[in-house]
MDTraj code that builds the backbone (N, CA, C; nanometers):
import mdtraj as md
import numpy as np

residues = "MET SER GLU GLY THR GLY TYR PHE ILE ALA GLY THR ASP THR ASP VAL GLY LYS THR ARG VAL SER ILE LEU LEU MET ARG GLN LEU ALA ALA ALA GLY ILE ALA VAL GLN GLY MET LYS PRO VAL ALA SER GLY CYS GLU ARG SER ASP ASP GLY LEU THR ASN ALA ASP ALA VAL ALA LEU ARG GLU ALA SER ALA HIS PRO LEU ASP TYR ALA ASP HIS ASN PRO TYR HIS PHE GLU PRO SER ILE ALA PRO HIS LEU ALA ALA ALA ASP LEU GLY VAL SER ILE SER PRO GLN ARG ILE LEU LEU ALA TYR GLN ARG LEU ALA ILE THR GLY PRO VAL ILE VAL GLU GLY VAL GLY GLY TRP LYS VAL PRO LEU ALA GLU GLY PHE SER VAL SER ASP LEU ALA ARG LEU ILE GLY LEU PRO VAL ILE LEU VAL VAL GLY VAL ARG LEU GLY CYS LEU ASN HIS ALA ARG LEU THR ALA GLU SER ILE ARG ALA ASP GLN ILE ASN ILE ALA GLY TRP VAL ALA ASN ARG LEU GLU PHE ASP CYS GLU ARG GLN ASP ASP LEU VAL GLU THR LEU LYS GLY CYS LEU ASP MET PRO TYR LEU GLY ALA VAL GLU TYR GLN THR VAL ASP GLU PHE GLU HIS SER THR GLY SER PHE SER VAL SER".split()
xyz = np.array([
    [7.5054, -0.7576, -0.9751],
    [7.4217, -0.8113, -0.8824],
    [7.4517, -0.9634, -0.8539],
    [7.4698, -0.9833, -0.7144],
    [7.4897, -1.1271, -0.6839],
    [7.3763, -1.2117, -0.6452],
    [7.3974, -1.3529, -0.6318],
    [7.2718, -1.4404, -0.6000],
    [7.2244, -1.3866, -0.4641],
    [7.0900, -1.3988, -0.4567],
    [7.0195, -1.3627, -0.3331],
    [7.0042, -1.2162, -0.3160],
    [7.0450, -1.1311, -0.3950],
    [7.0107, -0.9963, -0.3813],
    [6.8951, -0.9568, -0.4873],
    [6.8728, -0.8214, -0.5008],
    [6.7654, -0.7940, -0.5880],
    [6.7361, -0.6404, -0.5578],
    [6.6216, -0.6002, -0.5744],
    [6.5642, -0.4657, -0.5395],
    [6.4073, -0.4721, -0.5007],
    [6.3750, -0.3768, -0.4190],
    [6.2473, -0.3513, -0.3931],
    [6.1937, -0.2279, -0.4547],
    [6.0932, -0.2366, -0.5411],
    [6.0447, -0.1237, -0.6240],
    [5.9249, -0.0549, -0.5600],
    [5.9515, 0.0503, -0.5202],
    [5.8481, 0.1338, -0.4424],
    [5.8070, 0.2354, -0.5388],
    [5.6786, 0.2941, -0.5061],
    [5.6357, 0.4040, -0.5915],
    [5.5793, 0.5130, -0.5074],
    [5.5602, 0.6364, -0.5817],
    [5.5276, 0.7485, -0.5081],
    [5.3715, 0.7460, -0.4908],
    [5.3051, 0.6437, -0.5551],
    [5.1465, 0.6452, -0.5572],
    [5.1073, 0.5071, -0.6010],
    [4.9868, 0.4844, -0.6177],
    [4.9258, 0.3947, -0.7054],
    [4.9348, 0.4151, -0.8487],
    [4.9461, 0.3212, -0.9303],
    [4.9412, 0.3390, -1.0670],
    [5.0494, 0.4357, -1.1290],
    [5.1893, 0.4413, -1.0660],
    [5.2822, 0.5066, -1.1251],
    [5.3729, 0.4329, -1.2125],
    [5.3382, 0.3050, -1.2250],
    [5.4352, 0.2177, -1.3114],
    [5.5375, 0.1248, -1.2363],
    [5.4931, 0.0913, -1.1221],
    [5.5994, -0.0107, -1.0372],
    [5.6186, -0.1481, -1.1222],
    [5.4952, -0.1951, -1.1677],
    [5.5085, -0.3298, -1.2459],
    [5.5912, -0.3146, -1.3687],
    [5.5591, -0.2103, -1.4473],
    [5.6285, -0.1898, -1.5746],
    [5.7701, -0.1740, -1.5446],
    [5.8076, -0.1139, -1.4530],
    [5.9601, -0.0862, -1.4327],
    [6.0095, -0.2043, -1.3716],
    [5.9424, -0.2852, -1.2870],
    [5.9865, -0.4149, -1.2427],
    [6.0249, -0.5164, -1.3478],
    [5.9288, -0.5089, -1.4492],
    [5.9478, -0.6194, -1.5481],
    [6.0628, -0.5691, -1.6481],
    [6.0571, -0.4317, -1.6728],
    [6.1920, -0.3849, -1.7595],
    [6.2997, -0.4141, -1.7043],
    [6.3252, -0.3923, -1.5704],
    [6.4550, -0.4367, -1.4909],
    [6.4821, -0.5770, -1.4939],
    [6.3719, -0.6499, -1.4930],
    [6.3946, -0.7987, -1.4872],
    [6.4365, -0.8424, -1.6328],
    [6.3844, -0.7804, -1.7357],
    [6.4227, -0.8288, -1.8695],
    [6.5731, -0.7659, -1.8819],
    [6.5960, -0.6568, -1.8334],
    [6.7439, -0.6116, -1.8519],
    [6.8477, -0.6815, -1.7741],
    [6.8134, -0.7457, -1.6554],
    [6.9012, -0.8346, -1.6024],
    [6.9179, -0.9738, -1.6568],
    [6.7996, -1.0165, -1.7123],
    [6.8016, -1.1414, -1.7757],
    [6.8920, -1.1480, -1.9007],
    [6.8641, -1.0303, -1.9756],
    [6.9641, -1.0197, -2.0912],
    [7.1209, -1.0028, -2.0551],
    [7.1434, -0.9866, -1.9252],
    [7.2798, -0.9837, -1.8716],
    [7.3232, -1.1006, -1.8435],
    [7.2423, -1.2261, -1.8395],
    [7.2534, -1.3513, -1.7855],
    [7.2240, -1.3756, -1.6516],
    [7.1375, -1.2867, -1.5926],
    [7.0983, -1.3130, -1.4456],
    [6.9784, -1.3702, -1.4237],
    [6.9484, -1.4879, -1.3664],
    [6.8387, -1.5548, -1.3536],
    [6.7682, -1.4922, -1.2455],
    [6.6629, -1.4016, -1.2793],
    [6.5942, -1.3162, -1.1652],
    [6.4528, -1.3641, -1.1338],
    [6.4119, -1.3365, -1.0268],
    [6.2691, -1.3673, -0.9991],
    [6.1803, -1.2629, -0.9786],
    [6.0528, -1.2473, -0.9815],
    [5.9777, -1.1387, -0.9375],
    [5.8729, -1.1656, -0.8402],
    [5.8345, -1.0771, -0.7671],
    [5.7379, -1.1059, -0.6523],
    [5.6655, -0.9779, -0.6296],
    [5.5320, -1.0033, -0.6029],
    [5.4407, -0.8957, -0.5656],
    [5.3724, -0.9543, -0.4369],
    [5.4278, -0.9207, -0.3170],
    [5.3732, -0.9722, -0.1742],
    [5.2375, -0.9715, -0.1621],
    [5.1794, -0.8522, -0.1959],
    [5.0232, -0.8108, -0.1588],
    [4.9721, -0.7434, -0.2852],
    [4.8430, -0.7867, -0.3299],
    [4.7720, -0.7325, -0.4365],
    [4.6375, -0.7341, -0.4096],
    [4.5747, -0.6230, -0.4579],
    [4.4157, -0.6240, -0.4425],
    [4.3803, -0.6088, -0.6172],
    [4.2418, -0.5976, -0.6222],
    [4.1938, -0.6035, -0.7649],
    [4.2284, -0.7258, -0.8456],
    [4.2189, -0.8475, -0.7636],
    [4.2472, -0.9616, -0.8423],
    [4.1341, -1.0134, -0.9240],
    [4.1392, -1.1150, -1.0000],
    [4.0313, -1.1644, -1.0829],
    [4.0310, -1.3143, -1.0703],
    [3.9096, -1.3797, -1.0762],
    [3.9031, -1.5314, -1.0690],
    [3.9095, -1.5797, -1.1998],
    [3.9831, -1.6907, -1.2102],
    [4.0067, -1.7552, -1.3417],
    [4.0120, -1.9032, -1.3157],
    [4.0444, -2.0017, -1.4147],
    [4.0725, -2.1495, -1.3997],
    [4.1739, -2.1702, -1.2937],
    [4.2635, -2.0699, -1.2723],
    [4.3696, -2.0952, -1.2014],
    [4.3666, -2.0359, -1.0478],
    [4.2278, -1.9885, -1.0352],
    [4.2047, -1.9403, -0.8874],
    [4.2022, -1.7783, -0.8935],
    [4.2200, -1.7216, -0.7914],
    [4.2097, -1.5727, -0.7739],
    [4.3713, -1.5257, -0.7935],
    [4.3869, -1.4400, -0.9182],
    [4.5192, -1.4088, -0.9680],
    [4.5130, -1.2510, -0.9765],
    [4.6291, -1.1953, -0.9683],
    [4.6510, -1.0453, -0.9915],
    [4.7297, -1.0293, -1.1133],
    [4.6800, -0.9456, -1.2149],
    [4.7491, -0.9463, -1.3403],
    [4.8958, -0.9053, -1.3317],
    [4.9199, -0.8055, -1.2416],
    [5.0564, -0.7601, -1.2160],
    [5.1491, -0.8758, -1.1736],
    [5.1005, -0.9609, -1.0770],
    [5.1831, -1.0594, -1.0208],
    [5.1827, -1.1599, -1.1132],
    [5.0956, -1.1934, -1.2102],
    [5.1020, -1.3030, -1.3156],
    [5.2157, -1.2647, -1.3961],
    [5.2291, -1.1253, -1.4418],
    [5.3193, -1.0787, -1.5334],
    [5.4580, -1.0976, -1.4683],
    [5.4830, -1.0723, -1.3458],
    [5.6096, -1.0823, -1.2649],
    [5.6480, -1.2179, -1.2802],
    [5.5415, -1.3205, -1.2360],
    [5.5807, -1.4528, -1.2409],
    [5.6277, -1.5135, -1.3838],
    [5.5561, -1.4588, -1.4780],
    [5.5865, -1.5115, -1.6216],
    [5.7112, -1.4487, -1.6709],
    [5.7744, -1.3469, -1.6093],
    [5.9071, -1.2867, -1.6334],
    [6.0137, -1.3407, -1.5577],
    [5.9723, -1.4243, -1.4559],
    [6.0767, -1.4829, -1.3773],
    [6.1439, -1.5991, -1.4443],
    [6.2662, -1.6272, -1.4033],
    [6.3579, -1.7249, -1.4731],
    [6.3250, -1.8619, -1.4407],
    [6.2778, -1.8692, -1.3073],
    [6.2334, -2.0018, -1.2431],
    [6.1181, -1.9977, -1.1717],
    [6.0005, -1.9702, -1.2508],
    [5.8725, -1.9576, -1.1678],
    [5.8431, -2.0779, -1.0677],
    [5.8077, -2.0268, -0.9418],
    [5.7403, -2.1184, -0.8349],
    [5.6020, -2.1171, -0.8429],
    [5.5490, -2.1753, -0.7405],
    [5.3993, -2.1732, -0.7159],
    [5.3691, -2.0209, -0.7144],
    [5.2461, -1.9980, -0.7774],
    [5.1826, -1.8729, -0.7826],
    [5.1900, -1.8008, -0.6377],
    [5.1561, -1.8673, -0.5280],
    [5.1510, -1.8068, -0.4034],
    [5.2775, -1.7601, -0.3373],
    [5.3861, -1.8217, -0.3966],
    [5.5219, -1.7632, -0.3614],
    [5.5358, -1.6249, -0.4233],
    [5.4972, -1.6101, -0.5605],
    [5.5077, -1.4694, -0.6184],
    [5.4213, -1.3800, -0.5773],
    [5.3036, -1.4199, -0.5149],
    [5.2005, -1.3405, -0.4719],
    [5.1199, -1.3953, -0.3511],
    [5.1879, -1.3893, -0.2316],
    [5.1301, -1.4553, -0.1046],
    [4.9839, -1.4083, -0.0642],
    [4.9596, -1.2818, -0.1017],
    [4.8317, -1.2326, -0.0488],
    [4.7537, -1.1620, -0.1727],
    [4.6358, -1.2184, -0.2195],
    [4.5764, -1.1610, -0.3354],
    [4.4271, -1.1350, -0.2904],
    [4.3700, -1.0313, -0.2995],
    [4.2413, -0.9999, -0.2846],
    [4.1611, -0.9480, -0.3971],
    [4.0310, -0.9928, -0.4038],
    [3.9537, -0.9551, -0.5217],
    [3.9198, -0.8155, -0.5275],
    [3.8681, -0.7458, -0.4249],
    [3.8234, -0.5965, -0.4216],
    [3.9398, -0.5143, -0.4511],
    [3.9119, -0.4057, -0.5510],
    [3.9968, -0.3081, -0.5854],
    [4.0042, -0.2070, -0.4739],
    [4.0482, -0.2355, -0.3557],
    [4.0368, -0.1463, -0.2523],
    [4.1679, -0.1767, -0.1756],
    [4.2063, -0.0744, -0.0653],
    [4.3296, -0.0806, 0.0044],
    [4.3411, -0.2339, 0.0555],
    [4.4637, -0.2931, 0.0473],
    [4.4603, -0.4354, 0.0930],
    [4.4492, -0.4590, 0.2356],
    [4.4647, -0.3696, 0.3325],
    [4.4475, -0.4008, 0.4825],
    [4.2734, -0.3986, 0.4888],
    [4.1996, -0.3267, 0.4096],
    [4.0572, -0.3259, 0.4126],
    [4.0064, -0.4560, 0.3565],
    [4.0687, -0.4890, 0.2423],
    [4.0261, -0.6099, 0.1882],
    [4.0567, -0.7530, 0.2771],
    [4.1695, -0.7378, 0.3410],
    [4.1993, -0.8323, 0.4242],
    [4.1193, -0.8369, 0.5534],
    [4.0974, -0.7256, 0.6035],
    [3.9957, -0.7172, 0.7176],
    [3.8481, -0.7712, 0.6905],
    [3.8080, -0.7316, 0.5738],
    [3.6737, -0.7829, 0.5222],
    [3.6588, -0.9280, 0.5334],
    [3.7826, -0.9956, 0.4862],
    [3.7783, -1.1525, 0.4969],
    [3.8341, -1.1976, 0.6177],
    [3.8527, -1.1384, 0.7075],
    [3.9029, -1.1691, 0.8575],
    [4.0406, -1.2245, 0.8502],
    [4.1179, -1.1749, 0.7470],
    [4.2643, -1.2274, 0.7318],
    [4.3527, -1.1321, 0.7842],
    [4.4589, -1.1674, 0.8510],
    [4.5618, -1.0895, 0.8855],
    [4.7055, -1.1049, 0.8050],
    [4.7304, -0.9978, 0.7352],
    [4.8571, -1.0143, 0.6577],
    [4.9792, -1.0342, 0.7349],
    [5.0408, -1.1447, 0.7038],
    [5.1660, -1.2014, 0.8061],
    [5.2804, -1.1563, 0.7553],
    [5.3855, -1.0603, 0.8002],
    [5.5119, -1.0392, 0.7515],
    [5.5847, -1.1714, 0.7452],
    [5.5741, -1.2644, 0.8450],
    [5.6594, -1.3780, 0.8373],
    [5.6255, -1.4697, 0.7090],
    [5.4871, -1.4809, 0.6792],
    [5.4401, -1.5636, 0.5602],
    [5.5079, -1.4916, 0.4309],
    [5.5116, -1.3617, 0.4230],
    [5.5732, -1.2885, 0.3051],
    [5.7197, -1.3230, 0.3065],
    [5.7906, -1.3074, 0.4137],
    [5.9332, -1.3256, 0.4102],
    [5.9660, -1.4757, 0.3812],
    [5.8977, -1.5722, 0.4223],
    [5.9144, -1.7076, 0.3966],
    [5.9126, -1.7273, 0.2347],
    [5.8043, -1.6658, 0.1851],
    [5.7816, -1.6759, 0.0278],
    [5.9089, -1.5976, -0.0455],
    [5.9450, -1.4985, 0.0046],
    [6.0417, -1.4482, -0.0418],
    [6.1850, -1.5102, -0.0456],
    [6.1989, -1.5848, 0.0585],
    [6.3194, -1.6649, 0.0778],
    [6.3298, -1.7834, -0.0053],
    [6.2169, -1.8348, -0.0434],
    [6.2060, -1.9478, -0.1360],
    [6.2323, -1.9089, -0.2721],
    [6.1914, -1.7790, -0.3114],
    [6.2222, -1.7202, -0.4447],
    [6.3562, -1.7018, -0.4414],
    [6.4247, -1.6306, -0.3366],
    [6.5672, -1.5945, -0.3332],
    [6.6783, -1.7143, -0.3432],
    [6.6274, -1.8271, -0.3039],
    [6.7103, -1.9437, -0.3430],
    [6.7504, -1.9700, -0.4753],
    [6.6718, -1.9275, -0.5577],
    [6.7019, -1.9475, -0.7087],
    [6.7645, -1.8273, -0.7764],
    [6.7772, -1.7186, -0.6940],
    [6.8486, -1.6072, -0.7543],
    [6.8006, -1.4777, -0.7052],
    [6.8482, -1.3512, -0.7626],
    [6.7923, -1.2248, -0.7160],
    [6.6438, -1.2132, -0.7396],
    [6.5835, -1.1352, -0.6493],
    [6.4386, -1.1198, -0.6564],
    [6.3976, -0.9552, -0.6667],
    [6.3177, -0.9416, -0.7747],
    [6.2707, -0.8020, -0.7689],
    [6.1292, -0.8017, -0.7086],
    [6.1087, -0.7206, -0.5911],
    [5.9818, -0.7230, -0.5244],
    [5.9157, -0.5927, -0.5523],
    [5.7976, -0.6156, -0.5968],
    [5.7108, -0.4778, -0.6148],
    [5.6444, -0.4662, -0.5024],
    [5.6263, -0.3361, -0.4391],
    [5.5568, -0.2883, -0.3476],
    [5.3977, -0.2741, -0.3800],
    [5.3148, -0.2283, -0.2910],
    [5.1747, -0.2063, -0.3289],
    [5.1575, -0.0585, -0.2930],
    [5.0967, 0.0218, -0.3866],
    [5.0725, 0.1567, -0.3732],
    [5.1897, 0.2438, -0.3325],
    [5.1658, 0.3325, -0.2360],
    [5.2866, 0.4094, -0.1985],
    [5.3683, 0.3738, -0.0712],
    [5.4458, 0.4451, -0.0368],
    [5.5486, 0.3913, 0.0684],
    [5.4987, 0.3678, 0.1965],
    [5.3816, 0.4576, 0.2312],
    [5.3226, 0.4475, 0.3710],
    [5.1907, 0.3597, 0.3725],
    [5.1487, 0.2922, 0.2618],
    [5.0343, 0.2100, 0.2628],
    [5.0350, 0.1110, 0.3744],
    [4.9277, 0.1116, 0.4546],
    [4.9163, 0.0198, 0.5757],
    [4.8773, -0.1210, 0.5037],
    [4.9557, -0.2223, 0.5707],
    [4.9184, -0.3730, 0.5263],
    [4.8476, -0.4438, 0.6339],
    [4.8973, -0.4081, 0.7531],
    [4.8332, -0.4720, 0.8611],
    [4.8561, -0.3771, 0.9812],
    [4.7973, -0.4064, 1.0849],
    [4.8355, -0.3169, 1.2305],
    [4.9772, -0.3179, 1.2579],
    [5.0439, -0.1842, 1.2370],
    [5.1617, -0.1709, 1.2784],
    [5.2614, -0.1971, 1.1583],
    [5.2161, -0.2332, 1.0448],
    [5.2911, -0.2896, 0.9385],
    [5.2475, -0.2445, 0.8127],
    [5.3409, -0.1671, 0.7507],
    [5.3143, -0.0912, 0.6179],
    [5.4177, -0.1288, 0.5038],
    [5.3920, -0.0632, 0.3943],
    [5.4917, -0.1023, 0.2785],
    [5.6378, -0.0659, 0.3323],
    [5.6536, 0.0484, 0.3886],
    [5.7819, 0.0675, 0.4354],
    [5.8537, -0.0372, 0.5222],
    [5.7476, -0.0879, 0.6051],
    [5.8131, -0.1919, 0.7015],
    [5.8329, -0.3289, 0.6337],
    [5.7704, -0.3568, 0.5250],
    [5.7740, -0.4641, 0.4269],
    [5.9272, -0.4471, 0.3529],
    [5.9551, -0.3456, 0.3102],
    [6.0788, -0.3108, 0.2398],
    [6.1939, -0.3382, 0.3527],
    [6.1977, -0.2822, 0.4781],
    [6.2864, -0.3083, 0.5763],
    [6.2784, -0.4642, 0.6150],
    [6.1866, -0.5297, 0.6186],
    [6.1849, -0.6710, 0.6507],
    [6.2462, -0.7461, 0.5560],
    [6.2410, -0.7171, 0.4114],
    [6.2980, -0.7963, 0.2935],
    [6.4409, -0.7491, 0.2944],
    [6.4725, -0.6255, 0.3114],
    [6.6137, -0.5867, 0.3370],
    [6.6853, -0.5472, 0.1879],
    [6.6152, -0.5461, 0.0784],
    [6.6629, -0.4974, -0.0556],
    [6.6754, -0.3437, -0.0650],
    [6.7639, -0.3022, -0.1371],
    [6.7931, -0.1615, -0.1791],
    [6.6472, -0.1187, -0.2525],
    [6.6182, 0.0043, -0.2286],
    [6.4895, 0.0421, -0.2903],
    [6.5267, 0.1206, -0.4177],
    [6.4314, 0.0958, -0.5176],
    [6.4270, 0.1853, -0.6285],
    [6.2928, 0.2435, -0.6351],
    [6.2822, 0.3837, -0.6252],
    [6.1569, 0.4618, -0.6294],
    [6.1181, 0.4868, -0.7790],
    [5.9963, 0.4613, -0.8129],
    [5.9244, 0.4908, -0.9387],
    [5.8540, 0.6085, -0.9181],
    [5.8763, 0.7158, -0.9981],
    [5.8092, 0.8444, -1.0111],
    [5.7338, 0.8442, -1.1211],
    [5.5986, 0.8530, -1.1132],
    [5.5111, 0.8588, -1.2298],
    [5.5108, 1.0085, -1.2710],
    [5.5618, 1.0513, -1.3987],
    [5.5889, 1.1918, -1.4352],
    [5.4519, 1.2314, -1.4900],
    [5.4087, 1.3219, -1.4044],
    [5.2670, 1.3877, -1.4228],
    [5.2509, 1.5078, -1.3354],
    [5.1533, 1.5831, -1.3675],
    [5.1270, 1.6987, -1.2531],
    [5.1092, 1.6481, -1.1262],
    [5.1863, 1.7076, -1.0169],
    [5.1698, 1.6661, -0.8829],
    [5.2908, 1.5854, -0.8451],
    [5.3622, 1.5288, -0.9466],
    [5.4812, 1.4371, -0.9129],
    [5.5980, 1.4984, -0.8174],
    [5.5792, 1.6234, -0.8266],
    [5.7195, 1.6849, -0.7705],
    [5.6878, 1.6824, -0.6177],
    [5.5682, 1.7015, -0.5533],
    [5.5507, 1.6961, -0.4201],
    [5.5518, 1.5559, -0.3841],
    [5.4716, 1.4674, -0.4623],
    [5.4796, 1.3188, -0.4267],
    [5.6175, 1.2640, -0.4095],
    [5.7002, 1.2925, -0.5034],
    [5.8251, 1.2334, -0.5129],
    [5.9188, 1.2759, -0.3845],
    [5.9180, 1.4168, -0.3784],
    [6.0034, 1.4746, -0.2690],
    [5.9566, 1.4183, -0.1418],
    [5.8337, 1.3993, -0.1002],
    [5.7725, 1.3565, 0.0218],
    [5.8129, 1.2079, 0.0444],
    [5.7967, 1.1329, -0.0552],
    [5.8373, 0.9865, -0.0498],
    [5.9730, 0.9743, -0.0351],
    [6.0639, 1.0584, -0.1020],
    [6.2120, 1.0274, -0.0852],
    [6.2379, 1.0865, 0.0692],
    [6.1839, 1.1787, 0.1269],
    [6.2103, 1.2107, 0.2596],
    [6.1855, 1.1050, 0.3490],
    [6.0597, 1.0388, 0.3311],
    [6.0209, 0.9397, 0.4069],
    [6.1116, 0.8212, 0.4177],
    [6.1612, 0.7897, 0.3037],
    [6.2569, 0.6686, 0.2907],
    [6.3829, 0.6879, 0.3490],
    [6.4146, 0.8157, 0.3374],
    [6.5480, 0.8619, 0.4165],
    [6.5238, 0.8529, 0.5556],
    [6.3961, 0.9063, 0.6069],
    [6.3825, 0.9004, 0.7471],
    [6.3716, 0.7621, 0.8051],
    [6.3279, 0.6730, 0.7295],
    [6.3110, 0.5260, 0.7610],
    [6.4492, 0.4577, 0.7623],
    [6.5567, 0.5169, 0.7076],
    [6.6926, 0.4633, 0.7083],
    [6.6962, 0.3491, 0.6167],
    [6.6295, 0.3549, 0.5240],
    [6.6450, 0.2353, 0.4020],
    [6.7253, 0.2645, 0.2915],
    [6.8157, 0.1709, 0.2706],
    [6.9031, 0.1879, 0.1637],
    [6.8299, 0.2171, 0.0124],
    [6.8689, 0.3278, -0.0478],
    [6.8186, 0.3575, -0.1659],
    [6.9054, 0.3518, -0.2746],
    [6.8659, 0.2629, -0.3890],
    [6.9499, 0.2492, -0.5073],
    [6.9551, 0.3697, -0.6024],
    [6.8158, 0.4295, -0.5874],
    [6.8014, 0.5351, -0.6835],
    [6.6451, 0.5432, -0.7448],
    [6.6216, 0.6312, -0.8420],
    [6.4880, 0.6563, -0.8659],
    [6.4746, 0.6430, -1.0223],
    [6.3613, 0.6261, -1.0752],
    [6.3210, 0.6093, -1.2128],
    [6.2120, 0.6950, -1.2496],
    [6.2212, 0.7671, -1.3469],
    [6.1182, 0.8538, -1.4068],
    [6.0401, 0.7545, -1.5207],
    [5.9001, 0.7398, -1.4819],
    [5.8078, 0.6724, -1.5555],
    [5.7187, 0.7788, -1.6218],
    [5.7261, 0.7915, -1.7703],
    [5.6256, 0.8848, -1.8378],
    [5.4976, 0.8198, -1.8503],
    [5.4001, 0.8642, -1.7872],
    [5.2658, 0.8108, -1.7703],
    [5.1837, 0.8664, -1.8868],
    [5.2020, 0.9619, -1.9278],
    [5.1109, 1.0382, -2.0188],
    [5.1835, 1.0747, -2.1604],
    [5.1183, 1.0658, -2.2776],
    [5.2013, 1.0961, -2.3855],
    [5.2043, 1.2476, -2.4215],
    [5.0956, 1.3138, -2.3614],
    [5.0928, 1.4640, -2.3863],
    [5.0992, 1.5379, -2.2460],
    [5.1712, 1.4882, -2.1510],
    [5.1899, 1.5632, -2.0208],
    [5.2908, 1.6807, -2.0548],
    [5.2417, 1.8159, -2.0106],
    [5.3137, 1.9312, -2.0604],
    [5.4444, 1.9311, -1.9668],
    [5.5544, 1.9816, -2.0272],
    [5.6735, 2.0039, -1.9665],
    [5.7448, 1.8734, -1.8914],
    [5.7303, 1.7718, -1.9554],
    [5.7681, 1.6371, -1.8944],
    [5.9153, 1.6451, -1.8660],
    [5.9914, 1.6934, -1.9692],
    [6.1479, 1.6875, -1.9487],
    [6.1790, 1.7921, -1.8444],
    [6.1057, 1.9110, -1.8262],
    [6.1268, 1.9964, -1.7134],
    [6.1089, 1.9437, -1.5720],
    [5.9926, 1.8572, -1.5710],
    [5.9583, 1.7938, -1.4533],
    [6.0915, 1.7074, -1.4102],
    [6.1319, 1.6142, -1.5120],
    [6.2295, 1.5353, -1.4758],
    [6.3565, 1.6006, -1.4296],
    [6.3860, 1.7104, -1.4907],
    [6.5085, 1.7832, -1.4569],
    [6.4988, 1.8455, -1.3263],
    [6.3824, 1.8814, -1.2929],
    [6.3478, 1.9412, -1.1618],
    [6.3760, 1.8196, -1.0422],
    [6.3140, 1.7110, -1.0759],
    [6.3399, 1.6049, -0.9826],
    [6.4781, 1.5805, -0.9631],
    [6.5569, 1.5791, -1.0710],
    [6.7100, 1.5441, -1.0583],
    [6.7800, 1.6254, -0.9653],
    [6.7206, 1.7468, -0.9669],
    [6.7972, 1.8632, -0.8691],
    [6.7433, 1.8385, -0.7210],
    [6.6284, 1.7807, -0.7210],
    [6.5877, 1.7871, -0.5737],
    [6.5664, 1.6575, -0.4975],
    [6.5778, 1.5520, -0.5614],
    [6.5828, 1.4297, -0.5084],
    [6.7268, 1.3820, -0.4764],
    [6.7399, 1.3529, -0.3550],
    [6.8957, 1.3184, -0.3060],
    [6.9229, 1.1836, -0.3099],
    [6.9151, 1.1224, -0.4483],
    [6.9410, 0.9932, -0.4712],
    [6.9650, 0.9800, -0.6163],
    [7.0429, 0.8740, -0.6615],
    [7.0872, 0.8537, -0.7882],
    [6.9718, 0.8388, -0.8989],
    [6.9790, 0.9101, -1.0059],
    [6.8871, 0.8928, -1.1090],
    [6.9166, 0.7757, -1.2026],
    [6.8501, 0.6651, -1.2075],
    [6.8704, 0.5437, -1.2740],
    [6.8327, 0.5452, -1.4206],
    [6.7459, 0.6461, -1.4713],
    [6.6985, 0.6426, -1.5991],
    [6.5473, 0.6680, -1.6142],
    [6.4989, 0.6715, -1.7217],
    [6.3473, 0.6862, -1.7681],
    [6.2973, 0.5832, -1.8411],
    [6.1604, 0.5579, -1.8193],
    [6.0735, 0.4960, -1.9055],
    [5.9940, 0.5723, -1.9966],
    [6.0163, 0.5779, -2.1235],
    [5.9185, 0.6592, -2.2107],
    [5.7858, 0.5998, -2.2137],
    [5.6804, 0.6932, -2.2395],
    [5.5474, 0.6307, -2.2725],
    [5.5534, 0.5402, -2.3862],
    [5.4689, 0.4358, -2.3436],
    [5.4729, 0.3262, -2.4488],
    [5.3324, 0.2610, -2.4464],
    [5.2780, 0.2320, -2.5919],
    [5.1539, 0.1421, -2.5898],
    [5.1789, 0.0097, -2.5119],
    [5.0855, -0.0681, -2.5003],
    [5.0833, -0.2025, -2.4587],
    [5.1754, -0.2946, -2.5582],
    [5.1593, -0.2871, -2.7029],
    [5.2533, -0.3556, -2.7760],
    [5.3848, -0.3149, -2.7954],
    [5.4063, -0.1817, -2.7554],
    [5.5487, -0.1272, -2.7648],
    [5.6246, -0.1856, -2.6247],
    [5.5509, -0.2031, -2.5196],
    [5.6075, -0.2430, -2.3973],
    [5.6473, -0.3883, -2.4038],
    [5.5673, -0.4539, -2.4670],
    [5.5918, -0.6175, -2.4907],
    [5.7243, -0.6352, -2.5600],
    [5.7775, -0.5359, -2.6280],
    [5.8987, -0.5627, -2.7053],
    [6.0166, -0.4699, -2.6574],
    [6.0012, -0.4258, -2.5550],
    [6.0918, -0.3304, -2.4798],
    [6.1829, -0.3910, -2.3690],
    [6.2981, -0.3422, -2.3444],
    [6.3849, -0.3835, -2.2248],
    [6.4286, -0.2515, -2.1604],
    [6.4708, -0.2809, -2.0249],
    [6.5096, -0.1665, -1.9471],
    [6.6617, -0.1315, -1.9910],
    [6.6811, -0.0075, -1.9530],
    [6.8287, 0.0433, -1.9609],
    [6.8518, 0.1402, -1.8439],
    [6.8403, 0.0634, -1.7345],
    [6.8705, 0.1303, -1.5962],
    [7.0173, 0.1384, -1.5576],
    [7.0556, 0.2254, -1.4852],
    [7.1862, 0.2188, -1.4474],
    [7.2000, 0.1646, -1.3114],
    [7.1885, 0.0322, -1.3164],
    [7.2006, -0.0562, -1.2023],
    [7.3003, -0.1552, -1.2123],
    [7.3653, -0.1992, -1.0912],
    [7.4692, -0.2898, -1.1114],
    [7.4324, -0.4301, -1.0212],
])
top = md.Topology()
chain = top.add_chain()
for i, resn in enumerate(residues, 1):
    res = top.add_residue(resn, chain, resSeq=i)
    for name in ("N", "CA", "C"):
        top.add_atom(name, md.element.get_by_symbol(name[0]), res)
traj = md.Trajectory(xyz[None], top)
């Protein structure tokens, strides 16, 4: 991976492990001597603290960054309600600006590769005529698709992969994130996905407790 590049981390849905995969990938790249930055352009479900309104995922990405900048560069848009971001923005009379996000990304990219985490699924609207897929196109990084391994993931993954292909976005590959300790036939689900997703399989994230995750690193087949 060269300076100024990175990956856009997309997901098949909300809560499939985009942040976890993003941070594991950042740790893997850091271990290889690459100074990487993390970004979550849009986030809802934020909390108020002494540092203002912040999102836990965005905070984690910033803390994992080699050269943290201002919080607003890592997370330009942050909303308190745990609702779809375009609704949260509308309630505040705010319009999510693609240009503002791009400028924040460019500031981060000056210092090294950036791992950009999307919000929700591939077609989540962010503003009128602007969705997560448009955000990925705007930033221009290869996409890594995170599939949360659970009942229903086969359909979600195939539809998302087809949509990314239809949007003619460069796909680096996909990661299987095991969300549940006791999900039945997990290995079979992953093998089925390997056979029906027309993109490289980059590896899996095993189910982990919070403590286990704090001490783990990624082992994805990325370059």
